[in-house]
N, C-alpha and C positions, 0 to 999 in steps of 0.2 A: 704186671701188678701194682695196685695201689698200696703204699706202706700201710700197715696194720697199726692200728690205735693201741695206745698202753694198756688201758683196761682190757680191751678185746683181747691182746697178747696173753695177758695174765689168765683172763678167763679161759682162754682156748688151748692153751700149750701148757699142760700140766707138768711137763718136764722142764721147761723153762721155770715156771713158778717155783719148783723145787730148788732148782739151781740157784735162782736169784735170792731166794730166801735164806739159803745156807750162807750166802756170801754176806749178806746185808748183817745178819747176826753176828758173825765172826768178826767183821770189820768194826762194828760197834764196840766190841770188847776191846779190840785193838787199840781203839783210840783212848778208851779209859786207860789203858796201859801206858800209851804215848804220853799223855799229860802227867801221869805218876812219874814217869822217868824224867822228863823236863825238870819237875818239880824237885825230885831227888838230887840231879846234877847240879842245880843251881843251889840247893840247900847246903849241900854237904861239900860243894868245891869252891861256889862263888864265881866260876869261872866260865865266861862266855867261850873260850876255846875248848873247853871240855864239852860245852855244848854242841859245838861244831864237829868235835871228836866223835860225840857219840853217833851224830847221822852220818859220818865218814864211815865208822866201824859197820853202822847198820847197813849203809849202802853196799858196802864192798862185801859184807855178807850175802846181801840179796843178789850181789854180780858174781861173785867167785866160782860158783857151780851152774852159772847158768847153761855153759856148753853141754854139761851132764844133764841138768834138768829138761832142757830142751830134747836131747836125744832121749831121754826116758819117756817124756810125754808123747813122742811118736813111736815109741816102741811098746810101753805098757800101757794099761788102762788109766786114763787121766782121771776117773772119777776116784780109783784107788788112791792114786797120787794125792789127790785133794783130800780125801779122808784120812789118810795116814799123816800127812803134814798137819792135819788140825789136832790129831789127837795127840801127836809128839808134842805140840805146844801146849797142851792143858797141864802137862807136868811141868814145864819150863816156866809158864806164867807164874806157877806156885813158887818158884824157886826165889822169885824177886822179894818174898816174904822176909827172906833172912838178910836183907841189906839193912845195917843198923849204923852206919857211920861212913865218915870219909875213907877209911880202910877198905869198904867193899866196892867202891866205884868203879875199879878196874875190872873186877868180874862180872858186875852188873853190865858194864859196855860188851865184855865178851858174851855173856849169856844173850844180850839183845842182838848181837851179831849172830848167833847160832838160831836164833828164832826167826832172823829175816832169811837165812839161808832155806829154812821150810817155807817161810812166807814166798819166797821167789819160786819155790817149786810148785806152790798152789797157783800163782798167779799165771805162770807159764801154761800150766795145764789148764787153767779156766779159761784163758784167751784162746786156746787152741780148741778147746771143746766146745765153746758157744756155738759156731756156725754148724754143728752137727746136731744141734737140739732146736733149733730153728730153721724155718723156711728162707728162700732168699729174700722174700719180701718182707721178711720179719726182722732181718739181721740189723738194721739201721734203727729201728724201734727198741730192739733188745740191747742194742748197745748204750742207745741214748738213755733207756730206762736204767740199765745196770750202772751206768756212770752217775745218774742223777741219785738213785738210792744209794750207790756207794757214797757220794757226797751228803745225801741226808744221814748216812749214819756217822760219817765224819763229824758233821755239824751237830748232832745230837750226841754223839758219844763224846765229843772234846767239851762240849758245852756242861753236860751232865758229868763228864769225869772231872773238870774243872771245879764243878760245885761240891762233887763227893769228896775228892781230894781236900779241898778246902775245909769241907764240914768232918769227915770222918777219918782222913788220912790216906796214906798211898795203899795201905795193904787191903783196903776194901775194893779199890780199883784193881789190884791185880787178882783178886778172887774172881770178880766179876769177868775179867778177861778169861780166866780159865773156864769159866762156865759156859761162855759163849762159844770157846773153839769146840768144847764138848757137845753143845746143841747144834752148832754148824755140821759136824762129823756126822752125828745121829740122822740129821735131817737129810743128808746126801746118800745113806746106805740104801735106800730102795730104788734109787734112782738109776736108771739104764742108759748110757751115754755111748751111741753108735761111734764107731771109730774105724777108719781103714789104717793098716799097717803095711808097709811096704815089704816088698819080699827081700829086698836089701837088709831088713832089719833081722832076718832070720841067721841064726848061728850064734855061737858064743859070744855074749857081749863085750867081754874084754878084747876080743880079737878083732871084732868088727867096729868098736867104738870110735876108733880115730878115723875110719874112712866114712863112718855116717856122719861124725860131726864136720868133717871137711865137705861132705856133699850137701850139707846145709848153707855153709859159706858159699861154696861155689853157686848155689841156686840163688843166692842173695846177689852176689856180685854179676852173675849173668843177666840180670834184668835191670837195666838203669833207673826205670821209675820206682822199682822197689828198693834199690840201693839207696835211694834218695830219701824215700818217705820214712825208713827205720831211722833216720836222723831229726825225725820231727820232735819226739819227746826229749830227745838229747839236746836239741837246740835251746828249748825252754829252760830245761835243767841246768845248763852251763852257768846261768845266773840265777835261774829261780831256786836252785838249793839254798844258796845262800840268803836270799830274799825271805823265803817261806819258812826255812828251817832254822835261821839264826836271828836275823834282824828282825823278822815279826815276832818270834818266841820273846826276844829280849823286851821289845816294845810292850808285848802283853804283859809281861811280868811286872813293868813298870806303870801299868794303868790302873792296878788295883793295890795300892800300898797294904802289906801285911796279908794280902791275898793273892800272890802271884798266880797260883793254879787257875783261878777264877778269870783273871785277865788273860792269860794264855788261851783258856778255855773259848774266851769270848771272841778271840780274833780268830781261833781255828773253826768256831762256828761259821764266822764269816766267810772264811775260806772253803768251808764246806757247801754253803749255799751257792757260792759262786760257782764251784765246780759242778754243782748240780744243775742249775738253770743253764749254764753255757751249752751243754749237749744238747737240752731241748730246743734251745732258740736255733741252734746250728740246724737240727733236723728239721724245723719247720721252715726256716727260711734260705738255709745254704742248700737248695735242692739239685744243684747242678754238679754233678759228681766230676765232671771234667775240670772243674774250678777248684776242687778241693787240693791237689797237690799245691798249687800256689797258695791257697787261703791258709794252710797249716802254718806257713811262714809267717804270713801277715797277722795272723792272730798271736804269734811270739811277740811281735813288736808292740801289739796293741796291749797285751798284757803289761809288757815293760813300761808302757806310756803311763798307766794307771798306777803301776808302782813309783814311778818317777813323781806323780802327784802325792802320793802317801809320803814320800820322803820330803817333798816341799811344804806339807801342811801337818807333819806328825806332831802329835800331842796337842794340836790347837782345838780339835773337836773330836771327841770319840765316835759319834755317829757318822760323821763324814769319813773317818780313817775305815770304819767298817764297811761304808757303802763302797769305797773305792777297792777295798781288799775284795768285795764280792765282784766288782767288775773285772778287776785283774785277774781272777781265777775263773770267772765266766769264759774268758778268751782262752785261758789255759786248759779249761775242761773241754772246750770245742776242739782245741788242738789235738788232744789226746784222743777223743773219739773218732774224729774224723780220719786221722792216721791208723788206729786200730782197724775201723772197717775197710779202709783200702788195703790194709795187709791181709785181713782175712779173705777179702775177694780175691785178691790177686794170687794168694799162695794155695797150691792144693793141701788136701788134708795129711797127706804123707809126710809133708815136709814142713807144715804150719808150726809144730813145737820148736823145731830148731831155729826157725826164721824168728819166731818170737822171742826165743832165749838170746839171740843176738840184740834184738831190739831193746830187751830188758837190760842185758849188760851194758849196752852203750849209755842207756839212760841212766844207770845206776852208777857208773863211772863219773860221767859229767856231774851229778847230783853230789856225790861225795866229794869230789874235787872242789866244788863250788862252797860246800859247806865247810870244808875245811880251812880254805883260804878266808872266807868271811870270818869264822871264828878266831882264825890267828890274827887277821888284821885287827879284830876287836882288843885282843889281849895285848898286843905287841906294839901298836901304834897308838897315835892319840886320835885315829879317826872316830869322829862322832856318829851315832847311831843313825841320824838322819843324811848326814854326808854319806855313809856307805851305802844306805838305800839308793840315793841319787845315783853313785857311781855304778852300782850293779844294775839299776835300773836302765841307765844309758846303755850299758853293756848287752842287756837283753834285747833292747830295740836295735842296736845293731847287728846282733846275732841273727835275729828275725829278719832283717833287710838282706843279709848275706844268703840266707836260706832261699829267700823268695827269689833272688836273682840266680841262683844254681839251677840251671836248666840241662840236666844231662841228656843225651840222645836217646829218644824214645822210639828209634825206628825199629818195627816189629820183627824186622830180618835180625836185630841183634838180640832178640828175646828168647831166652831158652827155657822151655817148660819141663 
């Protein structure tokens, strides 16, 4: 059946419309929060290594309970996981209002890590639930629209967040973030999300947890094509974490002297535009799904190539830099969506939460490692900003090539469902 259009999907599928709206609103506030955190870190510490450490803690928070959140997403209601994690973050976002100086930096980082634990639970449940509220011919469109609007929220939230922080301070950004989590949770309340729960999930959770988590790993490694595709996002983040979360943030903070939040917001807006248009272009032109497993690796190298150009031309022209950021993240956005769709299609509903939790775990570990290394290099060596970008971009190109050349055996006899 022919793929459905974006507007047609929103018009005809009320469940997806609700699901989509809740995610967009929550994410827009999240980027207000993120820009404010960047600003406080740079303001109170002046350390780029601390910026890298913030992202490391955030992504480790995202990763640390993924095996558990994946289990819960296959055992409990995915809708209620999304609602509860949003409501918990309402109060946590307001706690940032108590940050008043350098002495508060460490608990700011810890609190941000806790919020990312909850965000990880939300994302695993969300990615696992999406195939249950759309038809098969709607899945690619739903993922592309979801990614595009997530990116729009990133672009809009980062840009507006930068302006709001520059004009009114970080407290307003944290209040806005809290409100969006509340609204997102309320929107989800009337939604019904179908879900199949395996009979293996019955019984006391503590007695069955280990065996059920292990079953998710066994399901993953038993199918070579699936084992490969879960490394698609990880491959980009091995260098992309340092590029997007350290080098890009520092570059943005230097674009507008005296208004570093606005500069950071501007670059993150470009990043959001890129990750928004990438999935849309991929859905329209990359229609042969048999080529997707190879394309996700090529897209990593393409993203690295544009980041290489950013490093070579950094600070020469603001508009050129923003354009190259858009292109780099268009490739990364396409990589994300194509790998996500393949995982959703290849994995049965009963196992989807656990497989996605492994996907998110690997991605978070690679991202946090990359950001820590980039921040450490900036603070402990004489590496220039443009040089760091060039080296990390070259690494990304190499990682993409390695992934593309990695072709595990896809013999159907070796596939266990």
